[in-house]
N, C-alpha and C positions, 0 to 999 in steps of 0.2 A: 660182647656186643650189647649195647644198651637198647632196651625196649622203649619205644617212644609211645607215650600215652597222650592222646589228644585231650584238650581242655574239656570237651564234651564228655569223654569217657570218665575223666576225673570227677566231673560234676555228677554223673550218674552213680559213680561209686560212692561219693559222699551222701547222695540221697538214699541209696540202699542201706548204707551203714546207719544213717539216722533212723530209717524205718525199722531196722532190726533192733537198734537200741530202744526204740519206743516199744517194740513188742516184748523185749526182755526186761524192761525196767521194773515192772511189778515183781517179777521173779527175783531179780537182783535185790530190790528193796526188801522183800520178805526174808531173803537169806541173811541180809545184813541185820535186820531187826531181830531175827532169831539168835544171832550171835551177841548183839549189843544189849538187848533188853535184860537178859539174866545178869549180865555183868553190871549194868547200871543199878539194878535192884539190889544185887549183892553188895555193891559199894555203899548204897544208901543204908541198908539194914545193918551192915557191919559197923558203919559210923555210929548209928544209934546204940548199938551194943557196946562199942568201945568207949565213946565219949559220954554217954548218958546212962550207962549201966543197965540198959534194957536187957531183960532175960527172955527166956523162951515164951512166957505168957504174953508179955507186951508185944514181942515181935510177931507171935502167932496171931494176936488180935489185930495188929496192923495189917498183916498179910490178908486176913479175912476181910477187913474193912476195904482194902484195895480191891479185892474180888467183888465186894458189894458195889463199890463205886463203878467198877467196870461194867457190872450188870446194869446199874442205873444209866450209864452212858449209852449203852446199846439197847436198852429196853425201856424207853420212857413211859411213864404212867401219866394219867391225867393231872397228877400233882406237880410234875416237872417236865421240862422240855429235853430234847435230845441235845447232848453236848459231846465234845471230844477232847482229846488231850491238848489240842491247839487252843481250844477255849480256856482250858485250865492254865495253860502257859500265859495267855493274854490276861487272865484275871490276876495271876500272881504279879505280873508286871504293873498292871493298872492300879491294883489295890495296895500292894506292898512295895512296889518299886524293885521287885526282884526279877531281873532279866536273866532267865535261866540260860539262854544261849550265850550271853556275855559272861556270866559267872563261870560257866563250864564249857570253854571252847573244846572242840573235838580234838582228841589226840588218839590216834589209832596205832595199836601195836599188834604185830602178828603173834602167833603162839610161841615164837622163839624170843619174844620180848623186844624185838626191833621196831622202832618207830617208823611208820609208813607215812610218807609225805605226799 
């Protein structure tokens, strides 16, 4: 026997699902970032090591400089304004013509190496 759901009930279900997604979105985003950020940075640092011969000293200095930039972004002084990674992305595109999103489209693989579409 099929259960019949009225249009009003479906609409209410969709509204509740949308509300719950809104409530959960920051948690989901944070979890994704915690997985993706280390992978992206490892990819970047490994490329510098492999293609440019960067060793421990240069890589460590770059990591320290990245921490310093993060501090500047989040703790503006009278010498500079607050900015974020979206501002950095825009500057790279405007100043150098590098569209990071177009250059590196997202490809997601699970831990088993299977691509998730």
